[in-house]
KETI-253349 format. One record per residue (C-alpha): residue number from 1; residue in three letters; chain; z, y, x. Coordinates in steps of 0.1 Angstrom, whole numbers, plus 5000, padded with zeros to 4 digits. Each point is the difference from the previous one (the first is absolute). Layout:
R  pos  code  unit    up  north  east
R  NUM   Ala     A     Z      Y     X
...
% end
This chain:
R  pos  code  unit    up  north  east
R    1   Unk     A  4699   4996  5093
R    2   Unk     A  5011   4971  4974
R    3   Unk     A  4992   5022  4972
R    4   Unk     A  4965   5002  5011
R    5   Unk     A  5001   4963  5001
R    6   Unk     A  5003   5001  4963
R    7   Unk     A  5035   4988  5001
R    8   Unk     A  5024   5010  4972
R    9   Unk     A  5029   5023  5004
R   10   Unk     A  5031   4978  5003
R   11   Unk     A  5005   4966  5006
R   12   Unk     A  4964   4991  5014
R   13   Unk     A  5003   5027  5026
R   14   Unk     A  5038   4990  5010
R   15   Unk     A  4990   4963  5006
R   16   Unk     A  4969   5009  5018
R   17   Unk     A  5014   5024  5025
R   18   Unk     A  5034   4972  5002
R   19   Unk     A  4971   4973  5009
R   20   Unk     A  4991   5023  5026
R   21   Unk     A  5030   5011  5012
R   22   Unk     A  5013   4963  5002
R   23   Unk     A  4970   4993  5025
R   24   Unk     A  5013   5026  5021
R   25   Unk     A  5033   4992  5000
R   26   Unk     A  4998   4962  5005
R   27   Unk     A  4978   5004  5030
R   28   Unk     A  5025   5022  5015
R   29   Unk     A  5027   4973  4993
R   30   Unk     A  4979   4973  5013
R   31   Unk     A  4996   5020  5033
R   32   Unk     A  5035   5003  5001
R   33   Unk     A  5009   4963  5000
R   34   Unk     A  4973   4994  5023
R   35   Unk     A  5017   5028  5024
R   36   Unk     A  5034   4985  4995
R   37   Unk     A  4989   4962  5008
R   38   Unk     A  4996   4988  4965
R   39   Unk     A  4978   4982  4985
R   40   Unk     A  4971   5018  4980
R   41   Unk     A  4998   4993  4960
R   42   Unk     A  4969   5015  4996
R   43   Unk     A  4974   4995  5032
R   44   Unk     A  4984   5030  5016
R   45   Unk     A  4968   4998  4983
R   46   Unk     A  5013   5008  4966
R   47   Unk     A  5017   5029  5013
R   48   Unk     A  4994   5038  4997
R   49   Unk     A  4985   5001  5037
R   50   Unk     A  4975   4974  4994
R   51   Unk     A  4983   5023  4974
R   52   Unk     A  5010   5034  5004
R   53   Unk     A  4973   5013  5023
R   54   Unk     A  4968   4982  4983
R   55   Unk     A  4972   5015  4984
R   56   Unk     A  5010   5011  4963
R   57   Unk     A  4980   4977  4983
R   58   Unk     A  5011   4970  5024
R   59   Unk     A  5036   5010  4997
R   60   Unk     A  4999   4995  4962
R   61   Unk     A  4979   4966  5003
R   62   Unk     A  5026   4987  5025
R   63   Unk     A  5034   5009  4978
R   64   Unk     A  4982   4985  4971
R   65   Unk     A  4985   4967  5016
R   66   Unk     A  5029   4995  5027
R   67   Unk     A  5031   5021  4995
R   68   Unk     A  5008   4997  4965
R   69   Unk     A  4993   4962  4998
R   70   Unk     A  5026   4995  5022
R   71   Unk     A  5025   5020  4989
R   72   Unk     A  4990   4987  4964
R   73   Unk     A  5006   4964  5015
R   74   Unk     A  5033   5013  5017
R   75   Unk     A  5020   5019  4973
R   76   Unk     A  4986   4993  4969
R   77   Unk     A  5020   4969  4986
R   78   Unk     A  5021   5011  4971
R   79   Unk     A  4973   5026  4990
R   80   Unk     A  4972   5023  5015
R   81   Unk     A  5017   5023  5023
R   82   Unk     A  4963   5008  5013
R   83   Unk     A  4966   5003  4984
R   84   Unk     A  4972   4977  5011
R   85   Unk     A  4981   5038  5011
R   86   Unk     A  5009   5033  5005
R   87   Unk     A  4997   5020  4966
R   88   Unk     A  4983   5026  5026
R   89   Unk     A  4963   4994  4998
R   90   Unk     A  4986   5031  5021
R   91   Unk     A  5002   4992  5034
R   92   Unk     A  5002   5035  5010
R   93   Unk     A  5033   5005  4980
R   94   Unk     A  5012   4968  5022
R   95   Unk     A  4993   5018  5033
R   96   Unk     A  5014   5030  4993
R   97   Unk     A  5032   4985  4983
R   98   Unk     A  5002   4976  5032
R   99   Unk     A  4995   5023  5024
R  100   Unk     A  5026   5022  4987
R  101   Unk     A  5031   4973  5001
R  102   Unk     A  4988   4989  5033
R  103   Unk     A  5014   5029  5013
R  104   Unk     A  5036   4995  4984
R  105   Unk     A  5028   4977  5015
R  106   Unk     A  5016   4986  4968
R  107   Unk     A  5024   4971  5014
R  108   Unk     A  5026   5022  5011
R  109   Unk     A  4997   5026  4978
R  110   Unk     A  5031   5013  4980
R  111   Unk     A  5001   4975  4973
R  112   Unk     A  5012   5030  4980
R  113   Unk     A  4966   5017  5005
R  114   Unk     A  4981   4968  4989
R  115   Unk     A  5015   5003  4968
R  116   Unk     A  4995   5036  4997
R  117   Unk     A  4962   4987  5001
R  118   Unk     A  5006   4976  4972
R  119   Unk     A  5020   5028  4983
R  120   Unk     A  4970   5021  4997
R  121   Unk     A  4980   4976  4988
R  122   Unk     A  5023   4993  4968
R  123   Unk     A  5008   5041  5000
R  124   Unk     A  4963   5007  4999
R  125   Unk     A  4989   4972  4975
R  126   Unk     A  4999   5001  4963
R  127   Unk     A  4996   4963  4994
R  128   Unk     A  5028   4991  5022
R  129   Unk     A  5027   5028  4996
R  130   Unk     A  4999   5007  4961
R  131   Unk     A  4979   4977  4979
R  132   Unk     A  5020   4969  5011
R  133   Unk     A  5035   5019  5007
R  134   Unk     A  5002   4987  5031
R  135   Unk     A  5017   5025  5025
R  136   Unk     A  5004   5000  5038
R  137   Unk     A  5038   4995  5002
R  138   Unk     A  5015   5018  5030
R  139   Unk     A  5009   4982  5028
R  140   Unk     A  5030   5012  5006
R  141   Unk     A  5008   4988  4963
R  142   Unk     A  4987   4968  5011
R  143   Unk     A  5019   4996  5030
R  144   Unk     A  5032   5010  4983
R  145   Unk     A  4995   4974  4974
R  146   Unk     A  4993   4973  5024
R  147   Unk     A  5033   5009  5019
R  148   Unk     A  5018   5001  4970
R  149   Unk     A  4991   4965  4992
R  150   Unk     A  4999   4989  5035
R  151   Unk     A  4975   4968  4999
R  152   Unk     A  5012   4970  5024
R  153   Unk     A  4978   4979  5020
R  154   Unk     A  4988   4966  4979
R  155   Unk     A  5004   5021  4967
R  156   Unk     A  4966   5003  4977
R  157   Unk     A  4993   5036  4991
R  158   Unk     A  4979   5006  4971
R  159   Unk     A  4980   5035  4986
R  160   Unk     A  4984   4995  4966
R  161   Unk     A  4983   5035  5007
R  162   Unk     A  4995   5002  5032
R  163   Unk     A  4970   5024  5006
R  164   Unk     A  4989   5006  5034
R  165   Unk     A  5030   4977  5009
R  166   Unk     A  5029   5030  5009
R  167   Unk     A  5030   4980  4993
R  168   Unk     A  4988   4969  5014
R  169   Unk     A  4990   5014  5032
R  170   Unk     A  5036   5016  5004
R  171   Unk     A  5013   4970  4989
R  172   Unk     A  4984   4977  5026
R  173   Unk     A  5009   5022  5025
R  174   Unk     A  5037   5002  4990
R  175   Unk     A  5004   4959  5004
R  176   Unk     A  4976   4997  5031
R  177   Unk     A  5023   5027  5016
R  178   Unk     A  5029   4976  4994
R  179   Unk     A  4987   4967  5018
R  180   Unk     A  4986   4987  5030
R  181   Unk     A  4962   5001  5003
R  182   Unk     A  5001   4962  5005
R  183   Unk     A  4963   4981  4987
R  184   Unk     A  5022   4984  4970
R  185   Unk     A  5015   5032  4993
R  186   Unk     A  4968   5019  4998
R  187   Unk     A  4985   4974  4982
R  188   Unk     A  5026   5001  4970
R  189   Unk     A  4997   5038  4998
R  190   Unk     A  4961   4996  4999
R  191   Unk     A  4999   4973  4971
R  192   Unk     A  5032   4998  4985
R  193   Unk     A  5016   5031  4995
R  194   Unk     A  4977   5027  4986
R  195   Unk     A  4987   4994  4962
R  196   Unk     A  4981   5030  4980
R  197   Unk     A  4979   5008  4969
R  198   Unk     A  4981   5029  4995
R  199   Unk     A  4977   5008  4970
R  200   Unk     A  4969   5022  5020
R  201   Unk     A  4977   4992  5026
R  202   Unk     A  5030   5014  5024
R  203   Unk     A  5015   4968  5004
R  204   Unk     A  4971   4997  5028
R  205   Unk     A  5015   5032  5017
R  206   Unk     A  5035   4982  4996
R  207   Unk     A  4986   4966  5017
R  208   Unk     A  4983   5022  5030
R  209   Unk     A  5032   5019  5005
R  210   Unk     A  5025   4969  5003
R  211   Unk     A  4972   4986  5023
R  212   Unk     A  5000   5030  5023
R  213   Unk     A  5040   4997  5001
R  214   Unk     A  4999   4962  5007
R  215   Unk     A  4990   4983  4967
R  216   Unk     A  5013   4986  4967
R  217   Unk     A  4969   5011  4983
R  218   Unk     A  4996   4963  4983
R  219   Unk     A  5022   5000  4975
R  220   Unk     A  4987   5038  4987
R  221   Unk     A  4979   4994  4969
R  222   Unk     A  4983   5023  4979
R  223   Unk     A  5010   4997  4963
R  224   Unk     A  5019   5012  4974
R  225   Unk     A  5037   4989  5007
R  226   Unk     A  5013   5004  4963
R  227   Unk     A  4972   4973  4988
R  228   Unk     A  5018   4973  5023
R  229   Unk     A  5038   5002  4995
R  230   Unk     A  5020   4985  5030
R  231   Unk     A  5032   4982  4995
R  232   Unk     A  5029   5007  5028
R  233   Unk     A  4975   4993  5030
R  234   Unk     A  5008   5029  5024
R  235   Unk     A  5030   5010  5021
R  236   Unk     A  4991   5039  5002
R  237   Unk     A  4977   5021  4977
R  238   Unk     A  4989   5034  5007
R  239   Unk     A  4980   5019  4979
R  240   Unk     A  4987   5034  4985
R  241   Unk     A  4981   4989  4973
R  242   Unk     A  4974   5020  4979
R  243   Unk     A  5016   5022  4976
R  244   Unk     A  4991   5006  4964
R  245   Unk     A  4974   4973  5001
R  246   Unk     A  4993   4975  4972
R  247   Unk     A  5001   4965  4999
R  248   Unk     A  4987   4974  4974
R  249   Unk     A  5024   4970  5018
R  250   Unk     A  5034   5013  4987
R  251   Unk     A  5002   4973  4975
R  252   Unk     A  5005   4977  5036
R  253   Unk     A  5034   5016  5004
R  254   Unk     A  5013   5000  4963
R  255   Unk     A  4989   5035  4994
R  256   Unk     A  4979   5017  4971
R  257   Unk     A  4986   5029  5016
R  258   Unk     A  4970   5012  5020
R  259   Unk     A  5017   5023  5019
R  260   Unk     A  5001   4984  5041
R  261   Unk     A  5034   5018  5014
R  262   Unk     A  5025   4983  4984
R  263   Unk     A  4980   4962  5004
R  264   Unk     A  4998   5007  5037
R  265   Unk     A  5033   5004  5009
R  266   Unk     A  5006   4967  4975
R  267   Unk     A  4974   4987  5021
R  268   Unk     A  5019   5008  5034
R  269   Unk     A  5033   4988  4987
R  270   Unk     A  4986   4967  4989
R  271   Unk     A  4983   4995  5035
R  272   Unk     A  5033   5006  5020
R  273   Unk     A  5019   4964  5009
R  274   Unk     A  5034   5000  4996
R  275   Unk     A  5017   5022  5022
R  276   Unk     A  4964   5015  5008
R  277   Unk     A  4998   5039  5005
R  278   Unk     A  4977   5030  4990
R  279   Unk     A  4993   5033  5005
R  280   Unk     A  4982   5015  4974
R  281   Unk     A  4985   5034  4994
R  282   Unk     A  4999   5010  4961
R  283   Unk     A  4988   5031  4978
R  284   Unk     A  5033   5016  4985
R  285   Unk     A  4991   4990  4964
R  286   Unk     A  5006   4963  5010
R  287   Unk     A  5037   5012  5002
R  288   Unk     A  5007   5018  4974
R  289   Unk     A  4973   4996  4971
R  290   Unk     A  5016   4986  4966
R  291   Unk     A  4969   4982  4990
R  292   Unk     A  5010   4963  4994
R  293   Unk     A  4980   4984  5033
R  294   Unk     A  5016   5022  5023
R  295   Unk     A  5036   4996  4990
R  296   Unk     A  4993   4963  5002
R  297   Unk     A  4988   4997  5031
R  298   Unk     A  5030   5025  5011
R  299   Unk     A  5023   4975  4983
R  300   Unk     A  4978   4970  5016
R  301   Unk     A  5007   5016  5035
R  302   Unk     A  5037   5010  4997
R  303   Unk     A  5005   4962  4986
R  304   Unk     A  4982   4979  5024
R  305   Unk     A  5005   5020  5030
R  306   Unk     A  5024   5021  5019
R  307   Unk     A  4984   5036  5001
R  308   Unk     A  5014   5010  5034
R  309   Unk     A  4985   5040  4997
R  310   Unk     A  4978   5025  4981
R  311   Unk     A  4987   5019  5027
R  312   Unk     A  4988   5032  4983
R  313   Unk     A  4968   5014  5016
R  314   Unk     A  4995   5038  4990
R  315   Unk     A  4966   5011  4985
R  316   Unk     A  4981   5012  5033
R  317   Unk     A  5002   4962  5015
R  318   Unk     A  4966   4988  4986
R  319   Unk     A  4984   5034  5004
R  320   Unk     A  4972   5009  5002
R  321   Unk     A  4988   4970  4978
R  322   Unk     A  5030   5003  4969
R  323   Unk     A  5030   5020  4993
R  324   Unk     A  5009   4974  4986
R  325   Unk     A  5043   4994  5006
R  326   Unk     A  5007   4965  5012
R  327   Unk     A  5027   4976  5009
R  328   Unk     A  5005   4976  5026
R  329   Unk     A  5019   4968  4987
R  330   Unk     A  5018   4975  5025
R  331   Unk     A  5011   4971  4979
R  332   Unk     A  5009   4963  5011
R  333   Unk     A  4993   4970  4975
R  334   Unk     A  5026   4976  4991
R  335   Unk     A  5034   5018  4988
R  336   Unk     A  4999   5027  4973
R  337   Unk     A  5010   5038  5008
R  338   Unk     A  5036   5009  4998
R  339   Unk     A  4993   5036  5020
R  340   Unk     A  4969   5020  5007
R  341   Unk     A  4997   5027  5029
R  342   Unk     A  4980   5029  4994
R  343   Unk     A  4987   5021  5030
R  344   Unk     A  4983   5034  4990
R  345   Unk     A  4974   5005  5030
R  346   Unk     A  4996   5041  4993
R  347   Unk     A  4982   5003  5036
R  348   Unk     A  4982   4973  5016
R  349   Unk     A  4987   5018  5034
R  350   Unk     A  4968   5016  4984
R  351   Unk     A  4995   5030  4982
R  352   Unk     A  4997   5001  4961
R  353   Unk     A  4962   5007  5001
R  354   Unk     A  4972   4993  4983
R  355   Unk     A  4976   5004  5029
R  356   Unk     A  4969   4978  4999
R  357   Unk     A  5001   4994  5039
R  358   Unk     A  5035   4986  4996
R  359   Unk     A  5037   5012  4998
R  360   Unk     A  5012   5013  5036
R  361   Unk     A  5033   4988  5015
R  362   Unk     A  5032   5024  4998
R  363   Unk     A  5039   4997  5013
R  364   Unk     A  5017   4992  4967
R  365   Unk     A  4998   4959  4993
R  366   Unk     A  5025   4984  4979
R  367   Unk     A  4986   4964  5011
R  368   Unk     A  5024   5001  5031
R  369   Unk     A  5030   5001  4981
R  370   Unk     A  4984   4973  4975
R  371   Unk     A  4999   4978  5031
R  372   Unk     A  5036   5011  5013
R  373   Unk     A  5016   4991  4965
R  374   Unk     A  4980   4971  4992
R  375   Unk     A  5021   4972  5011
R  376   Unk     A  5035   5012  4983
R  377   Unk     A  4978   5016  4968
R  378   Unk     A  5020   5028  5009
R  379   Unk     A  5008   5034  4976
R  380   Unk     A  4985   5035  5007
R  381   Unk     A  4986   5032  4991
R  382   Unk     A  4968   4977  4996
R  383   Unk     A  5014   4964  4987
R  384   Unk     A  5024   4984  4980
R  385   Unk     A  5009   4967  4978
R  386   Unk     A  4996   4992  4966
R  387   Unk     A  5013   4968  4984
R  388   Unk     A  4982   4980  4977
R  389   Unk     A  5026   5002  4969
R  390   Unk     A  4987   5039  5000
R  391   Unk     A  4965   4994  5008
R  392   Unk     A  5000   4977  4967
R  393   Unk     A  5012   5030  4981
R  394   Unk     A  4972   5021  5013
R  395   Unk     A  4973   4975  4987
R  396   Unk     A  4996   4983  5031
R  397   Unk     A  4986   5031  5014
R  398   Unk     A  4997   5005  5038
R  399   Unk     A  4991   5033  5010
R  400   Unk     A  5019   5021  5023
R  401   Unk     A  5002   5024  4973
R  402   Unk     A  5017   4982  4976
R  403   Unk     A  5031   4998  5015
R  404   Unk     A  5000   5031  5027
R  405   Unk     A  5021   5020  4978
R  406   Unk     A  5024   4975  4998
R  407   Unk     A  5006   4985  5032
R  408   Unk     A  4985   5022  5029
R  409   Unk     A  5021   5028  5013
R  410   Unk     A  5029   4992  4976
R  411   Unk     A  5022   5029  5012
R  412   Unk     A  4965   5023  4995
R  413   Unk     A  5006   5020  4966
R  414   Unk     A  4974   5008  4973
R  415   Unk     A  4978   5026  4998
R  416   Unk     A  4999   5011  4964
R  417   Unk     A  5014   4988  4966
R  418   Unk     A  5033   4999  4984
R  419   Unk     A  5012   4984  5035
R  420   Unk     A  4982   5022  5022
R  421   Unk     A  5005   5029  5019
R  422   Unk     A  4969   5019  4990
R  423   Unk     A  4986   5012  4968
R  424   Unk     A  4959   4988  5000
R  425   Unk     A  4979   5027  4979
R  426   Unk     A  4963   4987  4998
R  427   Unk     A  4974   5025  4986
R  428   Unk     A  4968   4999  4982
R  429   Unk     A  4965   5019  5004
R  430   Unk     A  4987   5022  4970
R  431   Unk     A  4968   4992  4982
R  432   Unk     A  4972   5007  5029
R  433   Unk     A  4977   5010  4972
R  434   Unk     A  5016   5026  4987
R  435   Unk     A  4993   5025  5032
R  436   Unk     A  5026   5026  4983
R  437   Unk     A  5029   4979  5012
R  438   Unk     A  4985   5009  5036
R  439   Unk     A  4999   5028  5020
R  440   Unk     A  5035   5015  4992
R  441   Unk     A  5029   5010  5022
R  442   Unk     A  5020   4966  5000
R  443   Unk     A  4996   4981  5028
R  444   Unk     A  4989   4963  4995
R  445   Unk     A  5004   4974  5027
R  446   Unk     A  4979   4967  5004
R  447   Unk     A  4999   4975  5026
R  448   Unk     A  4972   5019  5017
R  449   Unk     A  5026   5028  5003
R  450   Unk     A  5025   4978  5017
R  451   Unk     A  4969   4983  5025
R  452   Unk     A  4991   5033  5007
R  453   Unk     A  5034   5017  5011
R  454   Unk     A  5008   4998  5034
R  455   Unk     A  5033   5013  4998
R  456   Unk     A  5035   4988  4986
R  457   Unk     A  4996   5026  4972
R  458   Unk     A  4973   5007  4971
R  459   Unk     A  4995   5034  4996
R  460   Unk     A  4964   4999  4981
R  461   Unk     A  4981   4976  4978
R  462   Unk     A  4959   4998  4995
R  463   Unk     A  5004   5006  4961
R  464   Unk     A  5023   5017  4978
R  465   Unk     A  5009   4999  4962
R  466   Unk     A  5001   5029  4973
R  467   Unk     A  5029   5003  4978
R  468   Unk     A  4977   4979  4975
R  469   Unk     A  4996   4971  5023
R  470   Unk     A  5035   4999  5006
R  471   Unk     A  5007   5006  4965
R  472   Unk     A  4976   4971  4985
R  473   Unk     A  5007   4972  5028
R  474   Unk     A  5028   4980  5013
R  475   Unk     A  5005   5017  5033
R  476   Unk     A  5034   5004  5006
R  477   Unk     A  5012   5026  5024
R  478   Unk     A  5013   4994  5036
R  479   Unk     A  5023   5025  5016
R  480   Unk     A  4999   5010  5036
R  481   Unk     A  5015   4977  5027
R  482   Unk     A  4988   4966  4980
R  483   Unk     A  4985   4968  5017
R  484   Unk     A  4966   4995  4988
R  485   Unk     A  4989   4962  5008
R  486   Unk     A  4969   4985  4991
R  487   Unk     A  4999   4965  4986
R  488   Unk     A  4971   4995  4980
R  489   Unk     A  4966   4989  5018
R  490   Unk     A  5015   5016  5031
R  491   Unk     A  5033   4991  5011
R  492   Unk     A  5023   5019  5022
R  493   Unk     A  4986   5035  5002
R  494   Unk     A  5030   5025  5000
R  495   Unk     A  5006   5039  5001
R  496   Unk     A  5032   5022  4988
R  497   Unk     A  4988   5023  4974
R  498   Unk     A  5005   5036  5020
R  499   Unk     A  4994   5017  4962
R  500   Unk     A  5005   4989  4965
R  501   Unk     A  4971   4980  4988
R  502   Unk     A  4985   4975  4976
R  503   Unk     A  4989   4964  5013
R  504   Unk     A  4977   4972  4986
R  505   Unk     A  5008   4967  4986
R  506   Unk     A  4992   4982  5034
R  507   Unk     A  5028   5020  5019
R  508   Unk     A  5038   4997  4994
R  509   Unk     A  5023   5027  5003
R  510   Unk     A  5033   4986  5016
R  511   Unk     A  5029   5026  4995
R  512   Unk     A  5036   4991  5017
R  513   Unk     A  5027   4995  4971
R  514   Unk     A  5024   5017  5022
R  515   Unk     A  5009   5008  5036
R  516   Unk     A  5005   4961  5010
R  517   Unk     A  4957   5003  5015
R  518   Unk     A  4981   5029  5017
R  519   Unk     A  4963   5003  4990
R  520   Unk     A  4990   5006  5034
R  521   Unk     A  5018   4962  5007
R  522   Unk     A  4978   4989  4968
R  523   Unk     A  4967   5014  5018
R  524   Unk     A  5006   4980  5029
R  525   Unk     A  5014   4967  4987
R  526   Unk     A  4977   4996  4968
R  527   Unk     A  4969   4992  5023
R  528   Unk     A  5018   4976  5020
R  529   Unk     A  5012   4975  4974
R  530   Unk     A  4984   4974  4975
R  531   Unk     A  4994   5012  4970
R  532   Unk     A  5004   4973  4971
R  533   Unk     A  4967   4993  4983
R  534   Unk     A  4977   5010  5024
R  535   Unk     A  4987   4964  5011
R  536   Unk     A  4994   4987  4965
R  537   Unk     A  4972   5022  4992
R  538   Unk     A  4966   4985  5008
R  539   Unk     A  4988   5029  5022
R  540   Unk     A  5039   5009  5014
R  541   Unk     A  5014   5033  5003
R  542   Unk     A  5012   5006  4967
R  543   Unk     A  5031   4993  4984
R  544   Unk     A  5020   5018  4965
R  545   Unk     A  5024   5022  4992
R  546   Unk     A  5022   4972  4986
R  547   Unk     A  4995   4981  5035
R  548   Unk     A  5008   5031  5019
R  549   Unk     A  5032   5006  4986
R  550   Unk     A  5011   4966  5012
R  551   Unk     A  4988   5005  5032
R  552   Unk     A  5029   4999  5027
R  553   Unk     A  5008   5025  5024
R  554   Unk     A  5025   5005  5028
R  555   Unk     A  5022   5030  4998
R  556   Unk     A  5021   5005  5032
R  557   Unk     A  5025   5027  4996
R  558   Unk     A  4992   5037  5004
R  559   Unk     A  5009   5003  5031
R  560   Unk     A  4975   4973  5011
R  561   Unk     A  4974   5011  4977
R  562   Unk     A  5000   5037  5018
R  563   Unk     A  4999   4982  5030
R  564   Unk     A  4969   4975  4990
R  565   Unk     A  4982   5031  4985
R  566   Unk     A  5006   5023  5035
R  567   Unk     A  4985   4970  5019
R  568   Unk     A  4969   4998  4979
R  569   Unk     A  4993   5041  4999
R  570   Unk     A  5003   5001  5038
R  571   Unk     A  4973   4969  4997
R  572   Unk     A  4980   5019  4976
R  573   Unk     A  4999   5031  5022
R  574   Unk     A  4992   4979  5031
R  575   Unk     A  4970   4988  4980
R  576   Unk     A  4989   5034  4985
R  577   Unk     A  5001   5010  5039
R  578   Unk     A  4979   4976  5010
R  579   Unk     A  4976   5002  4975
R  580   Unk     A  4995   5039  5005
R  581   Unk     A  4996   4998  5039
R  582   Unk     A  4974   4974  4991
R  583   Unk     A  4982   5026  4979
R  584   Unk     A  5002   5024  5024
R  585   Unk     A  4985   4977  5029
R  586   Unk     A  4971   4990  4976
R  587   Unk     A  4994   5037  4989
R  588   Unk     A  4998   5006  5040
R  589   Unk     A  4978   4974  5012
R  590   Unk     A  4979   5004  4966
R  591   Unk     A  4997   5036  5014
R  592   Unk     A  4991   4991  5034
R  593   Unk     A  4976   4977  4987
R  594   Unk     A  4979   5025  4981
R  595   Unk     A  5003   5028  5022
R  596   Unk     A  4983   4974  5029
R  597   Unk     A  4978   4982  4977
R  598   Unk     A  4987   5031  4984
R  599   Unk     A  4998   5022  5034
% end
């Protein structure tokens, strides 16, 4: 409907529809106040029921001439929240939208469902979702950051890139839950707690969201935060700044770069008061890039703040927007860092999927363990601590990959290399333009073969090589019983060779050096451990031979390995039986449907 009105995809439609949602919500809020014996803030004649049943043209005139002027007067204090007239010009379009919304009760709708509505717009809007580097921060990550930082009543809370207000809303709720709902406390929450900036017109949506949950909108401004540095003004900063943007204001922070990433982080550090705390989502490159601005901002962070934690988030957390690996930094300003606690989130409670409709929940979730370990910053198979001297030796790099080999699971053994328990052989690909190299008798394994293999052992491949293909390329022979592991472009596909074959350069052939490790144990354990280097790639899902050799694996004794293999084989057999049963049931019902439908 809004497209027919000529409103551009993205912010124009997003903002206009948010205006209408707000009119509906604020009317429900006022009715709820009245039902609870509380005084109205907005009189009934300015609310939804006063115009929803009017004829279309009369409704449009009433909203533009009566309702919006009152909302502008009540809420347009620091900047425009509401325009003076609707962007919708067609009375019929307005009537249809109002009729649809009138059927809904939004006030008591689960907040996650309201969040899904805004996420839908962000996910489907080019100008919001991509051009400006804005991504909807998943609510469970927002809540995690707020809980770890733990803002308190009477602290000021700032988000320099607040988007639709996700961090500020969660922080407002977090603080409100800690205090009594006295008039003075609520006044402080509304007027002196929440501060935000946002470059785009989504600032208006952030203001609306704040009004809906209890206000605090007056201190949200539409502006480029980097254009106006702040010095020690806020107790808490929560942010997920837009990645890989350019800026003209780095000189205000003493930098010479047009890359906004390090400048945003410096802006946040500067904005904190002494003793202030921050929770900031950063792209992984900020933590390992060796360019001067990145090294400088990491040194600034470590020397002026106590970096309490680097929570490494896997590359699917921000899907479907981006596969960019990210980390959540938790730090406190005032004292230099002595030690950093690293936690690796391999599973966050949602499937690793690129589905446009969003990631579905799954049982596997490392976040409860993170919360359990938080107060003591305990060591686990997901976490460890690194002292500042070691971090300095590593060029002030702060990715978990930089230290996992040395600090995570010290009792594990190295997989490859001279110190490792296995030899790792990488294959190659014969010249694909020379067809005489293909179509022979030698099996040639690629990632597609590992993906298609439903059994443990791989006995056949899509392509085969000729003697000439083998002789004139870097392919290497792999004996039967060898574990194959994909480590480029697609990480963690495994199979065991059922026959001798050759492999391409995206597959590592892993061959035990002696009888301390069983191939079947490797088959089950390799997909379940973090592989060094996978997170550093811009698209994720890629490592290298050198990093794969440095990977560490648990190595129980042979008796325990055999017991684990037996357990997993029994599990695989159950799964296979269930799949066969499902296939049989599907075939039966399909046959019955065809018989009845076609009779």
